[in-house]
N, C-alpha and C positions, 0 to 999 in steps of 0.2 A: 505494500499498501505505499502510494507515493504522496501522501496527503496527512495531515492529524484529523484525526474523528472529534477533538476537542480542542479549544484553545481561549484565550481571553482576549477580549477587546476592551480595551482601558481596566476597568475593575471587575467587568464580568464577563463568567465564562458562557462559551456557545458551544452549543453539542444537543445531541439528541435526549441527553438525561437531564438537560437545564431548560429551565422556561426560555419561551421564544422571546428572540431580541427583536424589539420593536426600533425600527427607525423611520423620524418624521422628516420626510422629503420637502423641506420649504420651497429648495429649486428656485425658482424665479418669482415665487409669491411675496420675497421682501420688497418689490414693487420700486427700488431703487432706492430705497430708503433705511438707513443704519437704522435708526431708532425704531423703525417696523421691525426690521430684522431682529432686533435684540427683544422686544414684545413677543415676537413670535416664539422663540427659544424657550422663555418662561413659560407660555403658553403650552408647547410640545410637552414639556416638563412635566406639569399641570395634569397632561392629559394621558400620561404614562409612559410616555414614549422614552427609550434608553438612551438613543442618542438622536441629534438632530445635525441633518445633513443638508450642503447648501450645492451647487455646481458652479464648478470655475471653468466658464468658457469667455470666450471673446470671440465678436461674432465672426470677425476677419479670418481666424482659428478654427472655424467650424462649418461653416459655411460658405459657400460660392454664389454670391450676390449674382453674378451671371448665369450660374448652372440653374437656379431655382427660376428666375425669369424666363426662363427658354426649356423648363419643365412642365409637360402637360401631366399635372397632377390632381387628384380629388381626394388627398387627406384631409385630416382636420386643419393642414396650415394652407390649403386653399380657401378657407371661409376668413382668415386671417385680413383686416383691412388694410395694414401694412404690408409691408413684402417682408418675405421671411429675414431676409438679412436686416432690414431696418428693426423687426420685432426682436430679433435676437440682441441688437446692438443697446434696445431700450431696456431690457433686462439683464444686463451682465453684471454678474457680480462683482463691485469694486472690490480689489485686491489690497485696497489700504483697510480694508474692514476686517481683513484675517486675524491678526491679534486682539484687535476690539473683541470680535464675536467671540473667537476663542476664550478670552477671557470672561464674558458674558455667561458663556455655558459652563465656565469651571464654576461662576457662583451659582449657578442654578442646578449643578451637580448632574450636567447630562454630557454625554460624550458629544465631540465635534469631530465631524471628517465631509467629507465632498466627494463628487463626482468630477475629476479633472479631465478638460478636454484638449490641453498641450501641455508639454515639456516644460514649459516656462511655469504654470501653473504647479505642476508637482513641485519643483524646487522652490519656489515659493512658500507653498502649505507646507511640505514634507517635515518641517520640525515640531510641527502643530498638531497634527492629526496621529491617531493609534491606527488607522484603517483607513481604506481607499474602496471606493465602488467603480467599475466599470461599468457606463451605460450599453444597452443593448446594441446601441449602433454602431459600437466600436468594437464589437467583437473578431472583424475582419483586420482588423488593425493591431495586428499581432507585433510590429515591432516594437508601439505604444504600449502595449498590454505588458509586454516581457519588462520596457523601461520601468514601469508602474512596480510591477513584481519583485523586481530587485531592490526595491526600497526593502522589502524584509516585513512589510507589515501585511495584517489581513488583508485580503482579498477579496471584495465580491464580485461575482461576475452574472451579469444579466444575459438572460438567451432568448430576449424576444426576436421576433422577425430573423428568425436563424432555424435551421436543420441540426440534425444530428452530425452532420459532417463538420459545421462549424465549429457544435460544441465540440466533438472530439479534437480539432485541430487546435484550439483555442488550450484546451485541457491537458494534451501530450506538451504543449511546450511549455505551460506553466509550472506542471508538475516536478518537475528537475529544480527549478529555481526558488519556489514558495510553498511551503507545505499547509500553508494555514488559508484554506481556501474556501469559498461558498459558492456553490452554482444555484443561480436562481430561476426558477420559470417565470417568464414574462410574458405578455401579449403587448405590443407596442401602438396598440389604437387607443389614442387619449381623447375620446371623444365623451367619455362617461355614460356611453349609452347602454341600456339594458341589453339589447342586442349582443353587446360585446360577450355576455357570458358564454355562450356557445363555442367561443375560441379561446376560453382561457385554459382548457386542457389541462387541469392538474394531475392527471391521470400519468402527465410524461415526469411527474416526480416519483412517480413508480420505477419508470423506467430508468429514472438518473440513478435511483437508489441499486437496480440493479447493475448498471456500468460500471459504477463508482461506489462499491459498498463502503459503506460508512462516512463518506463524504459527507459536511454539511451541507444542506439542501437549503433554499429559501423561496420566496415568493417575493416579485415585486410587481404591484398591482395597482389599476387606477379604473377598478369597477367600483359602483355605487356601493357601500354598504359594507358588509364583511364577511359575505357569506364564503367567498373564493379563500378569504383567509382561516377559517374554521376548516375548511375542506383542506388548504395546505398544510396546518399542524397535523391534521388527521391522519394524513398521509406522510407526513416527518417531517416537514419545512421546519426550520426552528428560527429562521431569521426572516423577517417581515420588514418591507418597505412600501410605506404608503405617501402620497403627496399630503401637506398640510398647511391650512390655509385657516385666518379667521372667519372669514366670510367667501362662502361660495359666490356671491351674488358681484362682487368687486372685479373691474375691469383686469384682463390679464390671462396668458395662454393658458395658466395650468390652476385658477381659481376654481373654473367648475367643475373638474373631476378631480379635486382634492377633499380630502377627509378634513370636518373641523373639530373646534374640540369638543362636541357634544360625542359627533358620531366616532371620533376616535377613543373617547373613553369606555364609550360602549361597545368599540371592537377590542380593547383591550381587557376589559372586565369577561368577555365573554368570553375571552380567549383563555384567560386564565381559569375560568371553571371547566372549559374544555380540559386544559391541561389537568386538571384533578382527575376528571372523569375518565380520561384513557390511562392512566395507570402505568404499571410495569410490566403488563402481559401473564403476570404468573397467576391461575386460577386459585383462590385459597376462600376458606370462609372469610370475610374482612371482619374488620373489629366491630364493624358497628353493625355486623348480622351475627354475633355470638348468641345473642337470645332469642332472635330470630329464629336461628336453626335450632332452638331447642322446643319453638313453641308452633312452628309451622311444619316443622319434620313428623313423621309419625312411629311410634314404636309398639312391641307387641305387649298388649291385654290380654290378661284372663278374662273367657266368658263365662266360667262356672268356678265355683269351689273347687278345690282339690287341695287332697292331703299330703303329708309327705309320703315319697314313693310311688307317686302316680306317675305313671308315663305318659308324655306328653302327643298328643295327637293333633289332627289338623281341625279338628272341630272345638280344641280347648281356647283357641285365642284368636282376636283380630286386631288389626293394625290401625292405632288412632293417636292422634297428637294429645299431649306434646311427648318429646322424646328426651326427657331429663338424663342426664350423664349415667351410666352405667345400665340403661334399658338395651335389651335385645331390638334391632333395627329391623327392619322388611327383609333386607337381603340377608339377614343371618338366621332366617327359617331354618334352613337345614341343618343348624347347629343344635336345635333345641327339639327338632321332631326325634322321639324315641329316647330323649334324655329322659331322668327320672327327677323329679324334685326332692328338693334335700329339707325344705321346710312346707310349712302350712301355707297355701295362698288362697286367698278369697277372692271371687267373682270381681272383675275392674280393675285389680291389683296388676302393677306392670312386672313383665316378666324381666328380672335382674339379672346380671352377671352374676354369676356365684348362687342363684339358685338352683341349680341345675346339674348332676354328675352324669 
């Protein structure tokens, strides 16, 4: 196995036997306002996020203005009022904020990291972060991913708009470089439409688990609500990333499909309940069932009065609740047939271990 099955991001353990790690992706929802970015960090913490994430891109380093203007597209970006380049330009993360927001996250006691989109971003932020996320759109940019992986920090790889060949290609390159990897299922339609649920394909997580046993898995998601999150956790995901805003009605590319403080808190609370419910897979009488096992199970009771020396026959007993400790149980009937009573027993009394020879 060329990767770790658990590791830390900051002071929190990540792995199948640990609580799901929730990443609130503020992305462009800071709207270019530093004070707003600070406020969102605190809201993420209050809503139950383990980490707050930004996206370090510069328009000229991530998109070609010429390319998009000459592209006949019908994605969510086609509905933007400005050009793709101009929108990215408007929502760039101001890199002078790096240390300020890192300090704010420290005050809020929440992890701070980013999705970088160019080498300069990595170099500028590296001393301030404990982990990196690679966006789905860069899964084919192997050279850049290797560069980030060589920083030897936990690396989360989103696999939206890709196939198994893409995933295998990047994992093959990463495993010799960085052992702390998270592979995240993702669908990169950012419209927030209910129609998207049929494309989420959570069962890919089961395939990933077969391809990479014990690799930490995750979900990067843009659907409304948290149904997909609960499904992903059930299938083994232990890292979840969702966009975060304080107001879904604000103007901006990421606000409409983001979670808000109320929906985020609901997602985390329901997820924690699910984690408790999933358990460890070992079937046993649980601690809260010990009394139930007595009052709901059946034991063997005599239907007639019998004296010492009586040989038990099939007509002498019936199976009734409860089943206190020491009583013969229905599946032990062959242990009592033909055996002899060592004491007098009355009708309706239990037949206990030690009553027969």
